[in-house]
N, C-alpha and C positions, 0 to 999 in steps of 0.2 A: 896401700899395699900394691904398688905398681910392680908389674913384672917387666924387667928391662934386661935384655941381653944384647948381643951384637947385632942380631937380625930383626928382632921385634920388641915392641913396647905395648903394654896393655895397662890401662888404668880406668878405675871407676871413681868419679869425683863428685863432691857435694857442692862445688863452687863452679863459676862459669869456666868453660873449657877455654884454655889458651891454645889456639890452633898452632901457634909457633912451636909449641912443644912437639906436636906430631910432625910438623914440616921439618923442623931441625933434626929430628931423629932420623927421618928417612932420607935426608940429604946425603948423597953418596956420589963420589967422583965417577963411579962406574955406571951411573944411571943416565940414560938419555931421556927418561920420563919420571916426573914427580907429579903425583895426582893427589888432590885433597878433596874429599867429599865431606860436607857438613850437612847433617840432618838438622833442620831448623823447625821451630814451632810456628805453624801457620795460624791464621786468625779464624779459621773455620774448619769444620769437618762435614763434608758433603753439603756445604751451604749453611749449616748451623753455626752461628758465631761462637768461637772458643775464647774463654777468658784467659786461661793458662793451662799448662800440663803439669802433672806431678808424676815423677818416676820413682819406682822402687825396684830393688834388685836383691836377689839372693846372691850376695857378692862372691862367696867362696865358690859356688857352682858356676856363676857367671864367668869368673876368671878361667875356670877349667874349660868351659865350653868355647870361649873365645880363643883360648889356646889351641884347642882342637881345630877350630876353623882356620886359624892362621897356618897351622901345620898342613892342613889340606890345601890351602891356597899355594903355599910353597911347593907342594907336590904337583899340583895342576898347572901352574903358571911359572914363567921365567921371571922371578922376582929378586930384588936385592934386600929391601927392608919394608916392614909394615909397622904402622902404629895405629892402635884403636883406643880411643878415649870415649867413655860414656858417662853421662851426667845422671845424677839422681836428685831428687828433691823437686821443688817448684821451679818451673821454668816459665818465664814470661814469653809472650808473643815476640817472635823474631830471635829468641835465644837458641843456642846450639845445644841439642841433646846428644849428638854423637859426632865425632870427628874421626875419619879413617883416612890415613895417608899411606900411599903405596909408591915405592920407587922400583923401577925395572930398567933393563937395557933399552926397551922399546915400548912405545905408548899402548899398543894393543894389550899387552900383559897387564899394564896398570889399570886400564879401563875394565877389563874383564875380571880381574882380581877384586877390584873395588866393588863391583856389582855383586860378585859372588859373596863377598864378605857381608855387605849390608843386607842382602836378601836372606842369608842364612843366620845372621845374628837375630833378625826379626823372627825367624822361625824357631830357633832352638835355644837361645840364651834366655835364662829365667830373669827377665826384666819386664815389668808391667808399667803401664801408664794409666793415669786417671785423667780423663778429660773433663775440665770444668766448663760448664755451659752457662753458669750463673745460677739459674734456678735448680739445676740438677747436675750430677756428676756421673761418669760412667768409667769403669775400669775395663781395660783390655790389654791383651798382650801386645808388645810393641810390634 
């Protein structure tokens, strides 16, 4: 159930993220900057080895919240296009859990908007991750 219009693209997927979808969407002749941020699964949490992560989302609400954050980013920064793709399900070490692509006339807007989006997605969007450490697992908000 992707949201796709002229200026932004949102999707929540159960398969590996194809970063080219995000990059191709934000590619724009009016942009002097195209920035791609990928959140990846690291092999440890504060030094404790991680086996994998498992993500769950309240998808209907997640789409709405990401949409609100994208609207706020367009209001705050000089942007051309935004794409946000989040993955759910089991993700192995090194896998991509989120991809955010932003294009703008100048690089400062791309950098600050990308940071604004990832920081606020982690704070407000109803997506949770389960960290598997082998002997035990721990749920937490992304």
